N, C-alpha and C positions, 0 to 999 in steps of 0.2 A: 369676603364676607364681612370682616370688620369694617372695611372702608364703606361698604354699602350701609351697614348699621349706623355708622357715624354720620354719613350724609343724610340718611333718613331722619335721624334724631335732630340734626341741625335744621332740616326743612320743617319738621313738625314744630320745633321750638320757634322758628321764625314765623310760621303761619299763626301760631297761637299768640305770639307777641303782637303781630299785626291785628289779629282779631281783637285782643283786649285794648290795644291802642285805639283802634277805630271805635270800639264800644265806648271807651272813655271820652273820646272826642264827641261822639254822639250824645253822651250823657251831659257833657258840659254845654254843648250847643242847646240841648233841650232845656237845661236849667237856665241858660242865658235868655232863651226865648220866653220862658215862664216869667223871668224877672222883667223883661220888656213889656209883657202883657200887663203885669202889675203896675208898672210905671204909666202905661197908657190909660189905666183905670183911674189915674190921678192920685195914687198913694205917694206919700213923701218917700224920699230915698232912704232915710234912716229907718223908717218903719218897715220898708221892704227888706232891708238888709238884716234888721233884727229878727224878722220872721224866718230867716234861714236857720236859726238855731245855732248850735255849736259844733258843726262838723269839723273834723280835724284834717280832712284831706283836701279841701278846696278853699281858696280865698277869692273874694269878689271885689272888684273896683268898678265904680261907675265914673266914666270920664266924658269930657266934652271933646268931641272929635275935631272941632275947629281949632281949639286952643291947646288941647291936650291936658286941660286942667282936670283934677280929680274932684268929682262931685260928691263921692261918698265911697265908703269901704267897710268891709266887715271888721268888727272889733278884734276878731281873733286872727286877722290876716297877718302873715309874716311881713315884717317891714320890707318895703320895696328897695332892693339894693340898687346901686348905681347901674349895674348892667341891665336889670329888669326895667329900671326907669328909662334907660336908653332905648329899650325895645318899644316902650309906649311912645317915646318921643321921636322914634324914627319916622321920617317923612313917608316912606312907603307903607309903614304900618297904618299911620293915620290916613293916608291917601286911600288905602284899601277900605278903611272903615267909612270914610266920607263917601266912597263909591257904593256903599250899601252892601259890601261883601263881608262874609264871615271870615275872619282872619285866624289862622292857626299857626303857632310858632313853637319851636323847641329851643331852649337855651339853657346853658349851665348856670345855676344860681348859687352864689357863694352863701346866701342866707340859708338855703335848703341843703347845700352841700351836695347837690345832685342835679340832674337834668329836670327842668320844669316845663310842663306843657301849658302854653298860654292860648286861650281861645277868646276872641273878641266878637261879640254879637251886636251889630248896630241896630238902633231903633229907628226904622224908617217910617216917618209919619208924614202923610200928605206929600210924598215925593222928596222929602229931605230928611237927612239924618240929624236927629235931635241930640241923642246921646248914645253911648255904647256901654254894654256890660262886659267887662274883661274878667274872665275866670282863669285862675292858674292853680296848678296842683303838681306835686312831684310825681314823676312817672312810676317810680318804685312803690310809692304808697297808694297808687290809684286802685289796685285790686290785689288783696292778699290771695285770692283764689287763683289769680294768674300765676303768682309765685309758686303756689302749691302745685298747680298744673305743670309749670315748667320743671319743678323739682321731680314730679312724677315722671315726666317725659325723660328727663336726664337719667333717673333711676332705671326706667324701662329700657332706655338705650344701653345703659351699662349692663343690665341683666341680659338683654339680647346679645351684647358683645361677649359676655361670659358664656352664655349658651352656645354662641357661635364658636368660641374658642374650644369649649368642651366637644362640640360637634366636630370641629376640625381635627381635634386630637383623636376622637373616636374614628373619624374617617381615615386618618393617617394610619391608625392601627389596623382597622378592618379592611381597608381598600388600598390605600397608597402603599403601605409596607409590603403587602403581598405582591403588588404590581412591581415595586422596586426589586423584590426578591426574584420575581420572574425575569425582570430585565437583566439582573446580574447573572442568573442562570443561563439566559439566552446568550449573553456575551461569552460565558464559559463554553457553551455549546459551539459557538462560532470558532473558538480556538481549539476545538477537538476534545474538550474535557467533558465526558459524559458521566462523571461520578456523582455530581450534585443532583439532589432531588428537592422539590419544594415541599416544606414540612407544614402543610395545611390539611386539616381533616374536617372542616366544616361542610355543611350540606347546602350552604347558600351558593349564589352564583360564583363568587370568588373561589370558594372551596371546590366547586365543580370544575371551574377553569383550571385550578391548580392540579386536580386529578387528571384532567385531560392533558395538561402540559406534561405531567410525569409519564403518562402513557405514551405520549408522542416521543419523549426522550428514550423510553424503553424500546419503542419501535425503531427509532433512528439508530440506536446503539446496536440493536439486533441486525438491522439491515446493513449497517456499516461493517459489523463483524462478519456477516456472510459475504459481503463484497470483498472484504480483506482476505478472507479464507479463499474465495474463488480466485482473487488476484494472485495470492501466493501459490495456489495450486497450479494456475496457468504458468506463472513464472517458473515454478519447479519443473513442470513438464517441459517448457521451452529450454530451460537450462540443462536438462538431462537428456535432451534429444540426441540421437546419434548423428543427426544431420545438423549442419550449421544453419542458423536462422538470423537474417538481418532485416530490420524494418527501416524503411527510408521514407522521409516526408516528401511532399510535392516539390520542395525546393532542393531535393537531393542531399539532404543532411541525414545522418544516421540517427535514428531514434532509439534503436535497440539492437544489440548483437549478443547472441548467447555464447557460452564458453566454447562450444565446439567450433563456431565460426572464428573466434579469436585464436583458437588452437590451430586451425587449418591455415590461417594467414599469418600466424606468429605475431599477433597484435596484443599490446598491453591494454587491459580493461580501462585504465586511467586515461588512455589517449583517445578514446572514441566519443567523448561527450560533445554532441552537436558537430561531429566531424563531417565535413563534406565528403561525399562518396569519391570525389576525384582524388582526395588525399589518402584514401584507403590503399594499402599495398597491393600492387598488381591488380588494379581495379578496372582495367580496360574492358574486359569481358563482362564484369559486373555492371559497369556503367551502361554498356550497350544494352544488356538485357533489361535493366531497370528503365532506361529511356523508352524502349519499345513497349514495355508493360504499361507505363504511365500514358504515353502518347496514343497508343493504339487500343488500350484497354483489354489486351489479351495476354495470356501467359506466354512467356518467351523462354525457351530452353536452349542453353549454350553449353558446350563442353569446353573446359578450360584446364590449363596446366599451371600449377602454383610452383614456381621454381624455388622459392625460399624454403619450402617444406617438402619438395619432391612429391607433391600430391596431384593426382588426377581427379577432377571434380566435374559434376554435372550441375549447372546453375539453372534453377527454375525460378523465374521472376514473374509474380502475378500482381495485377493491380489491386489496390486496397481501397474499398469504397464503403461509405456509411449506408445505413438503411434507406436513406433518401437519395442514394446514388451520388453523394458528394465525394469528390476525389480526395482521399487522405494520403496517398503515396503508393508505395509498393512493398510487398513482402517477398523476401528472397530465401529460398530453401536450397542449401548447398549440400549435395550428396557426394561423399567421398567414395570414389570408385577405384581407388588405387588397389585395394585388396582384390576387388573383383577382376581387375585387369591382370593382376598377378596370378590369380586362380585360373583365369582363362588362358594365360600364357603357359602356366604349368599344365593345364589340361591338354593344350595343343602339343606341348613337349611330351607329355605322357602318352598321348595317342601316337605321336611319331615314334617314340621309343618302343612302345608295345608293338606297333606295326613292324618296326625293324626287327625286334626280337622274335616275332612270329614268322616273319618272312624268311629269315636266315635258315632256321631248321626246316621250314617247309620246302625251300629251294633244294636243300641237301637231300631231304627225303624223296622229293620228286626226281632229282638227278639219279640217285641210287636205284629207285624203283624203275625208272625208264631204262636204265642200263640193263637191269635183269629182264624186264618184259621184252625189250627189243633184242634180246640175245646178244647184246654187246659183250656181256660177260657170260661165258658158257661153262667155265670151269666150276665145279661144285664148291671147291674151297673158296674161290673168289666170290661166288654168289652168296656163300654163307657169310663172308666178311661184309659184303654190301648189305645183306639183311640185318647183320648185327649193327651196322652203322645206322640203319633205319630205326631199329629199336632204340638205340642210344639217343637219337634226335627226338624220337617220340617221347622218351622219358624226360628229355630236356623240356619239350613242350608241356608235358604234364606238370613238371615242377614250376614252370613259368605261370601256367594257369592257376595252379594251387597258390603260388605266391601272390598273384593278382587278387584272387578271391580273399586270401587272408588280409591283404592290405586294404581292400575295399571294406571288409568287415570291421577292421580296426578303426579306419578313418570315418566310417559312417556312424560310429558309436554303438554298433550292434554287438560288439564283442562282449561276451559274458564269461567271466572267469569263475571256475569252480574251485573256490579257495578252500584249502585245508592245510593242516600242519604236515610239513614234509621234512623228511630226513635228507639233508644235503648230500651226504656221502652216497646214499642209495640212489638218488636222482642222477648224480654224476656218473656212477657206475653203469646205470641203465643207458645213458647216452653214449658212453664209451663203448659199451657192448655192441650197440648198433653200428658203429663205425670201425670196429676192430678189424673186420675183414678187409675194408678199403685200406686201412693203414698197413696191414700185412702185405697187401698187393703192391703198395707203393714202397714197401720196405722203409716205413717211417714208424718210429717208436711212439706209441700212444699210451700214456699212463695218467694216473691220478695221484695227487699228493695232498691228502687231507691230514693235517696235523692236529692232534688234540680232539677233544669232544666239542662239537659245534651245537649251538641252539637250533631248534627246528625253525623253519621259515614258513610263512603263510603265503601260499602261492597255488597256482593251477599247475598240477604235475605235467600234463600234456604240453602246456605252453612253455614251461621251463625246459623240458626235454627238447622242444622245438628250437628254443634259443641256443641251447648247448650244441645241438646237432649242427645248426647253421655256423656257429663259431668254430667248432672242431673241424667241420668239413672244409671251411675256408683255410684253416691252418694246414690241413692235409693237402689241399689243392696247391698251396703256395710254398710248401716245404719240400725241398729236393730229397732224393733217396739218401738214406742214412741220417736224416734229420730227426727231430723229435717234436712231439706236441704234448704238453703237460697241462692237466686241469687241476687247479688248486683252489682252496677256499679258506677264508679266515673271517673272524668276527671283527666288526669295526670297533673303534675306540669307545663309542657311546653305547655299544652293546645292542643297538637297535636294528642293525643290518648285518647280513652276511655277504661278504664280497667274494664272488667266484671269478677266477681268472683262467683264461685260455692262452697259453704262451706257446709260441712256435719258434723254430730256428730257420724260418723261411727267408724269402727275398726281401722282406720288409716293405715299408710304404714310404714313398717320398714325402718330405715334410709338408710340401704345398698341398698334398691331398688329404692330410689328416683330418681337417675340419669338414671335408666334403664327402667322406666315405659313407656317412650316415644318410645321405640324400638318395632319393630313388633314382635308379638307373645310372648311378655314378660308378664308373669302372676305372681302375688304375691300370694303365697300359705302360709297359716298359720292356726293355730287352730281355729281362729275366722273368717276365710274367708269362704264365702258361698260355699257349695259343688258344686254348678253349677256356674262356672266362665265363663267369656266371651272368645272370640277367641284370645284376646290379640292384636287386630288390631285397636280397637276404639281410643285409645289415640294416636297411630301413625298417624291415619287419622286426628285427631284433630290438632296435631302439624303441619302437612303438609298444612292443609287448612288455619290455622292461618298465617303461614309463606307466603302462597300465597297472603294474604292480607297485607303483609309487617308488620305483627304483631309479637308478641312474646308470648311464653307460660311459665308458672312457676307453681311450686307446693310447698306447705308447709304442713307438716303433723306431727302429734304426735301420735305414736302408742297407740291405746286404747282410744283416745280422738277425733279423726276426721282429716279431710283433707280439704285444700282449694286449688282448682285449679283456675288459673286466666289466662286470655289472653287479648291482646290489639288489638284494631281496629283503623285505622287512621281516623282523622276527615277531611282530605284534599285529594282530588283526586290525586294531584301531587305525594303523597307518594306511591300510588298504581302504577302510571305510572313509577316512578323511580324504583320500584321493578321489573316491567316488563322489 
């Protein structure tokens, strides 16, 4: 803006100078021609020059163009200095006059102390030049109006420049500064900083733009916040999935692996950044499934064994494509089926054990029944014995079915305990009373040993009696004639539980079986074991019922000397509720 103003001022000044210069030249030429007309009228030179009056801005000399001699001059004329004299005497100057041309020259004059304009007007009469009027005047003094105009132009240019500066300052404050602020805010946005807002409240276009910019920032911040929440939600879901998840790019490099996948393959999270799938531990089955998924565009399912973690897994590899069907890679879901296989194996073992436990008494019942029906046994006493054996095996089957139902109820989570405050000594005596006849029949001493006053326990009375009957019956079964079974109880050191013990002087349990006796269908067979052993479910049921009461079971045994089974019951209802 300032440059334009300066150039415009210079051009106007130059144009005005040319205008006044040309006007001055024209005036001098007109004046010279007027003098020539007077000369041609026959007036003498001195009279003509005197008639000019006393102007202060122009001097006149009449010269002979042939010789250059001065024929006359104004009395007020500034003396012709050497330089001006040289102008008149210059051959080209005189030659131009002789040719009848009006000659215009500019030269610096020491007499005037400035540039002098010289105009020579020849007097052409009858085809020849008789004389010439030479008029000269300082350019600066030619027109005071010109000086005023030039001063006005300069002042106007200066005023325009000042206005331009003020306008530029206003423009920078009202337009450029907000734009610069928007630019800075945009740079902060590009770096992820959404805290800055543009502080403009005007209603002009810039203010409206600033408000729209702030609304855009709010929208972007909200959109990014929602995207971040959604991303975190998806990452949280993937991280907490029970299945392992691996995402692979088209060049078979791992993009993502959740914690479950790392756990299954025993891989450190810091080792998987852009890891080729070929470098993933035990990756043969993985690589095959991924290759098929990417190349054929179909889900591939493979069963695999992970030796490092002893896991059996099912690998599901599916192609990963964008909305425009662009291939992104593959996503792999790894399902740990180790527990399922263990459950299936246990189910098969359970079915086999149950089948065996059912088949044995059924064969015995069938054998005794056929012997009686086919009159193989005809003696009444013998028939009674066979029928007694049938009843005994029927009772055994009934106990087995009852145990199976109890076990199924416990493991399905359908067991409902009827909790209430129980007196330990009373419960123990009730259980002993049920088995006192069996103890007397075997000639085994069955007693209780409750010392001191015990706190009441919170438990299901029927289930506690079931636990005690199982343990006492076991003790009686494995204790020889003349032995003893003692039930005792004591409070634990923390006063939170009562520990009930069933001790016998029976055959004992080999050390290698101590950790296994709580498992279903586990039976201890030895030379001193009774020929008729139980189903192997009793102790498993005992353990499950005790744990349902938030208690614990334990066993101590010395082979040939006896065993002590113990379990704990809580004295506070909160312990049961915490367990639930």
